[in-house]
N, C-alpha and C positions, 0 to 999 in steps of 0.2 A: 504494500500500500504506500503510495507516494504522499508526501507531505501536502502537496497541492490539492489532493483529492479528498482530504479529511472532511467529514461532515462538520459544518459549523454549528457550534452550540452557544456562541456568544453573540446573540442577536442584539441589534441596537435598540435601546430604549427610546420610545417616542418622547421627544422633548416638546411639551406643549408651550404655547405662547411665544413661538419663535418666528413670527411673521406670517403674512397672508399666504405665501407660497407653500407652507408646510401642511396646510389643511387643518391645522390645530392652532391657528393664530387668534388674535384679538381676545375673545372671551374664553379661549382654551377649553371649549366643550362644556362650559359651565352655564350657558344661557345668559340671560340678562338680569342684573340686580338680584335682590332677594337674599335671604339668609344663606342658602346653599351655595351661592356664588362667592361668598366671602371665605377667607382662609381661617383655619382654626375652628371650624364648625363640625360638630358631630351630634347628630340628632338620633340617639339610640332609643328605641322603643317609644318614640313620639308618634302619636296617632292623630295629629291635627286637632288637639284639644279634646278629643274623645277620651273617656277614661281608659287608660292603658290596660292591656290584658293582665299584666302582673298585679294590678290593683283590683281588677274585677274578680279575680279568683280568690276563694277563701284561703286563709292561712291555716295550714294543717301542721301537725307536729313533725318530728323527724325520727328516723330510725338510725341508731348508731351504726356506723359502718363496721367497726371492730368490736361488736358486742361480745362481752366476756361472760358466757353462760356456762363455762366449764370450771368446776371447782378443782383446784390442783392441790394434792396432798402428798407430802414427802413421807417416807417411811419413818423418819425421825419424829415427825409430828404425830403420826399414828401411835408410835411407841410412847410418846409423851402423854397422849390422851389416855392410854391404858394404865400408865403408871399413876396418873392423877385420879382417874375414876375407875378403879378396878371393879367395883361392885356394879356400876351402871352398864358397862359395855359387855356385849356378848362376843362369842368367837367368830360370828359372821358379821362382816362389815359391808354396808352398801349405802347408797345415796340417801335413801329414806331414813335409815337408822341415824345417820349423821345429822340430818335435818331435824329429826324428832328430839335428839339430845342437844340441839342448838349449837353444834360444833362447827357447822358451816351455814351460810346464809340460805334462806328458803328460796331465793330466786335462781339458784343454780339448777340446771337441768341435766348436766352431765358430770361425771367424775373421772379424774385422771390421777393415776398413782405414779409418782416418780421415785427413783431409787436413792435419793440422798439420805444418808443416815443408816442405822442398823435396826433390824427388827429381831427381838428376842423371844417373841411369843408366837404360838401357832395360830394362824388366822385364815379364814376363808373370806376372800374379798371379791365382791362383785363390782366391776367398774366398766366404764365405756372405753377407756384407754389405759394402757400401762406401758411403761418403758421396759426394755429388755432387762436392764439392771434391776428394776423393781421386781420383775417376775422371778429372776434368779434368786434374789435375796429372800423373797417370801417362800419359795420352794425350799431353800436352804434351812429356813426356820421351821419347816414342816407343814406349812400352810399351802394354800392354792389361790390363784387369781382366775376368776371367771370373767372373760371379756364379753360384754353384752353387745349383741348385734341389733341394729335397727333397720 
C-alpha cells in the first residue's frame, strides 16, 4: 500500500462565519436574532413555557443500587456468640434463629459465612453463601455447612 493511496480520516472541519462564498457565512446557520442565535445559550428541557416533563411527573423514591441485604458472619463472631450465650443458642444455626435472638438485623434476607477466626464447637449451619475456608474450618470442628439454593 502506497502512502498516497491511504484513506483519509482527517476531514476538514466546517468553519462557519467565514464569508459568503463558504455557504456558512453571515449568520452561520443560526437564523436571525433571537435567543438561539446568541452565543453561550443552552436551553435544556425548555418547552416554551409549558410545564416541563420532569416537573409534570410525580416524585417517587429511589432504590439503592448497592443494597446490602446479605448478613456477613465470620467464624470468630459465631464463636463469640456461643461463648457469650451458651444456654440460648442451639447447635443448628440459620438466618431465622439469628434474627429471633436479635444477633443480626431483621432486614437481612441472606446469610454469608466467612472463615476469619477459629470455631471450637460442632455446628450445623444453614447459609446462602460460605467461603471455602469457612467450610473447611466448620468441617474440621465436626460440624457441617448447608448451602441453600434459591
